[in-house]
Backbone bond lengths (Angstrom), bond angles and torsions (degrees), N, CA, C in turn:
res aa  C-N    CA-C-N  psi(-1)  N-CA   C-N-CA  omega(-1)  CA-C   N-CA-C  phi
1 M - - - 1.439 - - 1.514 112.94 -
2 I 1.305 115.83 -38.91 1.478 120.06 -177.97 1.550 109.79 -63.08
3 K 1.316 115.63 -47.97 1.519 117.85 177.22 1.491 115.05 -63.59
4 A 1.339 116.02 -39.17 1.447 119.75 178.51 1.509 113.41 -66.78
5 E 1.359 116.18 -34.51 1.408 120.48 178.48 1.492 110.82 -72.05
6 E 1.362 119.23 -34.43 1.468 122.49 178.18 1.578 106.97 -62.60
7 K 1.316 116.73 -44.06 1.506 116.07 177.97 1.482 112.72 -64.79
8 L 1.305 117.78 -38.87 1.498 119.34 177.53 1.512 110.11 -64.23
9 A 1.300 120.36 -42.94 1.454 121.73 -179.57 1.511 114.58 -58.78
10 A 1.347 115.15 -28.69 1.475 121.07 -178.68 1.556 107.57 -74.59
11 S 1.293 120.20 -18.20 1.455 119.48 -172.55 1.519 113.41 -117.60
12 T 1.334 121.00 -7.75 1.473 120.49 -179.45 1.545 110.97 -152.22
13 K 1.286 114.16 157.50 1.442 122.68 174.26 1.490 111.67 -113.69
14 A 1.356 118.27 -9.17 1.422 121.26 179.30 1.507 112.23 -116.08
15 L 1.327 116.30 138.98 1.436 122.73 177.78 1.501 110.05 -144.17
16 P 1.347 116.99 79.37 1.426 120.24 -175.07 1.530 112.43 -71.59
17 A 1.309 117.73 93.36 1.438 122.36 -179.99 1.543 109.12 -154.92
18 R 1.315 112.45 160.48 1.460 121.05 176.41 1.547 102.28 -126.00
19 V 1.359 114.85 117.34 1.491 120.06 -174.69 1.475 112.55 -134.12
20 Y 1.366 115.09 145.72 1.447 121.16 179.08 1.570 106.03 -121.31
21 F 1.323 115.17 130.12 1.488 120.83 177.66 1.505 105.73 -124.39
22 S 1.359 114.63 141.43 1.445 117.45 174.96 1.534 108.78 -156.72
23 V 1.298 114.10 155.11 1.494 122.13 172.60 1.528 105.63 -142.55
24 G 1.368 114.91 162.13 1.402 120.69 172.89 1.520 110.55 -83.00
25 A 1.348 117.16 136.94 1.432 122.54 -178.81 1.531 112.20 -57.11
26 L 1.294 116.60 -28.53 1.491 122.93 -174.19 1.532 111.73 -90.46
27 E 1.340 118.75 -0.84 1.462 119.72 -173.14 1.492 114.06 -66.19
28 E 1.307 120.66 -34.33 1.440 121.73 177.24 1.535 112.49 -72.56
29 D 1.315 115.94 -25.81 1.511 121.09 176.81 1.540 107.03 -66.91
30 Q 1.355 116.49 -40.15 1.436 122.03 -176.41 1.550 111.25 -78.19
31 L 1.279 115.31 -43.31 1.488 121.23 -174.48 1.544 108.52 -126.75
32 P 1.362 116.57 75.14 1.469 119.45 -171.90 1.473 115.75 -64.49
33 T 1.337 116.40 -19.01 1.473 116.93 178.57 1.535 113.53 -84.42
34 R 1.299 116.68 -6.46 1.485 120.30 -174.79 1.558 112.13 -91.38
35 H 1.281 118.89 -23.13 1.488 121.94 179.53 1.504 116.95 51.15
36 M 1.325 116.42 35.99 1.474 120.39 -174.57 1.552 113.94 -59.00
37 V 1.294 114.15 -45.16 1.510 116.64 -177.75 1.527 110.35 -68.89
38 S 1.313 117.14 -50.54 1.437 119.30 -178.44 1.502 112.22 -64.38
39 N 1.315 118.09 -35.60 1.495 121.36 178.24 1.531 109.99 -66.22
40 L 1.338 116.42 -40.86 1.457 116.84 178.36 1.521 111.89 -66.51
41 Q 1.300 117.08 -39.77 1.439 121.82 177.44 1.547 109.82 -61.97
42 A 1.291 118.01 -43.93 1.473 121.00 178.45 1.528 110.46 -65.69
43 F 1.342 118.17 -42.59 1.432 120.55 179.33 1.505 111.55 -63.99
44 S 1.344 119.75 -40.56 1.423 122.58 179.29 1.515 109.98 -65.50
45 A 1.309 119.47 -41.76 1.450 121.60 177.52 1.510 111.67 -63.49
46 Q 1.356 116.76 -38.76 1.447 121.41 179.25 1.599 109.68 -63.34
47 L 1.337 114.46 -42.85 1.437 119.59 -179.76 1.563 109.89 -60.18
48 K 1.296 113.02 -45.34 1.439 119.77 -177.72 1.551 112.08 -59.37
49 T 1.337 114.55 -40.48 1.502 118.14 -178.60 1.541 109.16 -67.60
50 H 1.284 121.63 -28.52 1.474 122.84 -178.31 1.466 113.12 -84.38
51 N 1.312 117.04 -16.00 1.525 122.33 172.36 1.545 111.53 41.43
52 Y 1.325 116.57 59.76 1.470 120.03 178.96 1.507 111.17 -65.38
53 Q 1.309 115.49 140.17 1.435 121.02 173.95 1.508 109.05 -72.77
54 G 1.296 117.84 128.83 1.443 122.82 176.99 1.551 117.01 88.10
55 L 1.327 115.42 -4.47 1.411 119.36 177.11 1.483 113.22 -85.20
56 D 1.355 116.23 122.21 1.440 123.80 179.99 1.524 106.48 -122.31
57 Y 1.311 118.23 113.86 1.452 118.56 -174.74 1.534 111.03 -141.08
58 E 1.303 116.09 159.13 1.421 124.72 174.83 1.513 109.82 -129.69
59 T 1.324 114.77 138.86 1.481 117.26 178.91 1.508 106.45 -126.75
60 L 1.263 120.76 123.60 1.441 125.72 -179.13 1.516 111.60 -128.34
61 I 1.328 114.00 137.54 1.460 121.30 170.56 1.533 103.75 -110.11
62 L 1.317 114.47 112.44 1.464 121.81 -168.96 1.561 108.79 -86.82
63 E 1.307 115.30 113.17 1.423 121.82 -177.19 1.542 112.71 -64.51
64 K 1.302 116.91 143.87 1.443 124.68 177.71 1.519 113.43 65.62
65 E 1.335 116.22 15.19 1.517 121.73 178.76 1.510 108.69 -107.20
66 D 1.312 117.16 143.04 1.472 120.72 173.08 1.527 108.02 -119.52
67 H 1.334 117.87 -169.39 1.443 122.71 -169.20 1.581 110.59 -63.53
68 L 1.330 114.74 -33.26 1.500 118.35 -179.87 1.525 112.10 -84.20
69 S 1.322 117.31 -36.68 1.434 119.34 -171.83 1.526 114.13 -88.03
70 V 1.265 116.14 -11.37 1.508 119.11 -174.51 1.524 111.77 -75.77
71 F 1.285 119.73 -19.80 1.451 122.72 -173.99 1.509 112.88 -58.61
72 P 1.372 119.47 -53.34 1.517 118.00 -175.65 1.566 109.99 -65.80
73 S 1.266 118.04 -37.24 1.447 121.06 -179.27 1.512 109.89 -67.61
74 T 1.354 119.51 -39.74 1.395 122.99 177.76 1.521 111.26 -64.09
75 V 1.283 119.20 -45.29 1.469 122.12 -179.79 1.510 108.83 -63.25
76 S 1.342 119.67 -47.44 1.466 121.27 -179.15 1.523 112.30 -63.30
77 K 1.331 118.31 -51.64 1.465 120.77 -178.54 1.531 110.77 -67.93
78 G 1.331 117.40 -39.29 1.471 120.98 179.78 1.516 112.03 -61.07
79 L 1.340 116.14 -46.77 1.454 118.20 -176.03 1.579 109.12 -67.78
80 R 1.294 115.57 -37.45 1.472 117.74 178.12 1.534 110.53 -64.11
81 Y 1.310 116.58 -41.06 1.459 119.34 177.05 1.483 111.42 -66.67
82 L 1.294 120.82 -48.73 1.431 124.29 -174.46 1.541 111.03 -64.76
83 Y 1.326 117.38 -35.17 1.473 118.79 -175.65 1.525 115.19 -105.89
84 A 1.339 116.67 12.85 1.401 122.31 176.52 1.571 111.72 -62.10
85 P 1.301 119.30 139.54 1.443 118.85 174.28 1.504 111.54 -60.86
86 P 1.357 118.08 142.86 1.437 119.98 -173.95 1.544 115.34 -51.05
87 E 1.306 117.07 -37.84 1.482 121.45 -174.92 1.562 108.74 -72.46
88 T 1.319 122.89 -11.52 1.434 123.20 -179.35 1.527 112.28 -108.23
89 R 1.335 116.27 -2.74 1.478 117.91 -175.59 1.562 112.50 -71.51
90 T 1.311 112.94 135.88 1.435 119.18 171.12 1.500 107.22 -137.08
91 V 1.268 117.72 152.53 1.497 125.10 179.28 1.492 106.67 -103.43
92 H 1.368 114.58 122.81 1.478 121.32 175.59 1.482 107.76 -118.03
93 E 1.282 118.59 126.79 1.461 123.24 177.90 1.501 108.24 -121.43
94 N 1.317 113.98 139.57 1.495 120.77 172.29 1.529 106.47 -111.67
């Protein structure tokens, strides 16, 4: 995702999308070679620096969740974020 986003940033300033990203805080403890938490943090920081027009996103690291338990929380929080009325939307980044 990081490399693909770098290519995209070179060709556009607009990215009209609403996206939710999350990982479990315990995922790197379980799968240390996967770097899921640190990769998501790096990806989120990279998105922020490119400041795309129209991009609305949330990045969450879900405490006490691992690779297996994160799915229900991700679905629940993600749907609430994606379908929140515009006047109630807030962006939370971890």
